[in-house]
N, C-alpha and C positions, 0 to 999 in steps of 0.2 A: 525518405525522411523518417517514417515511422519504424523503419528497420532498426534504428538506433536504440529502440526500447528493449530489444532482446537481452543485451548484456545487463541492463539495469534491472530487468525483471528477474534474471538469474541471480543477481546479487541479492535482491530482496528475498528470493526464495531461500537461498543458502543462509542468510542472516536470521530470518524470522521463522523458518520452518514452514512457511506457507507455500504450498505447491501452486505454481501458476502455469497455465497453459500458454500456448503461443500468442494468444490474443491478450494476455495479461489478466485473464479472469481467474479469480481464486477458485481452485477446485474445491468444491464444498459450497459454492454459491448456488442459489436456486437454479434449477435447470428448466429450460423450455424446449419444446420439441420444434425442430426446424422443419422446413418445407420437405426435405428428403426423409424425415423421420428420425434423424440423428439428434442426440441431446446436445444442446449448446447453451452456454451461460449467456444471459443477456448482458449488454453493456451496463445497464443500470444496476443489475445485481452485482456485477464485478466492481463497479465504482463504489457502491454502498459497502461491500465487504472490505475494500481497501481503505476507505475512510474510517470505517469502524475499527479496523486493525490499528491504524495510526492513532485513533482516539483512545483505544484501550491501552496502548503503549504509553501515551501521554498521561493518562489517569494513573497508571501504575507508577510512573516516575514521580508524579506529584504526591502520591500516597507515601512512597518511600522517602521522599524529601521531608514530608510532614513527620513521619515516624522517626527519622533521624534527628530532626530538630527538637522534637518533644521527648526523645529518649524512649519511646514506646516501641515495641516490636523488636525484631532482630536486624534492622537495617544498619549496615555498616557503610563506611564511606565508599568502599569498593563497589558494593552492590548498587548503591545510589548512583555512583558515577556511570556504571555500565548501563543502568536503566535509563538514565537521562540521555546518554549518547545514542542508545537504541532508538529512543523517541525522536531525537534530533535527526538521525540519519533517515528514519522512516518518513518524517515530515519533509525533509529535503527531497527524497525520492518522489514523494507524492507531488511536490511542486514541480519537479522536472517532468513527470508524466503529464501533469496539467499543461505545462508549457508546450510539450510536444503535441498534445491534442489541440490546443489553441492554434498552434502553427499549422497543423494539418487542416484545420477548419478554414483558416485564412487562405491557405493555398487553394482549397476547393472553391472558395468564394471568387478567386481570381480566374478560375477556369471559365471558358466560354463554351456553351453547348450549341 
């Protein structure tokens, strides 16, 4: 079920230049030392980095829209459209990842130990 996240994470990496490892954690997120001594990014840090990235894309798109409407800055229609689409795709990806995590959690709830 979670294996389907690989292509989506690869798409995110290629579109936004954020390198993601196989767990979906942004490389550059805070590292914690695992039990075997290797460095691993915690799920919370990866989630915060992903939400922060989506938020910054949305804020950038909002700023470019404001600049275009007020005539200030160098925002033209093409740049605004691209930034709005980047924010939209990033948000859609974040929602799909959220849906996969919720589905995985629900599947784990159904398991009997």
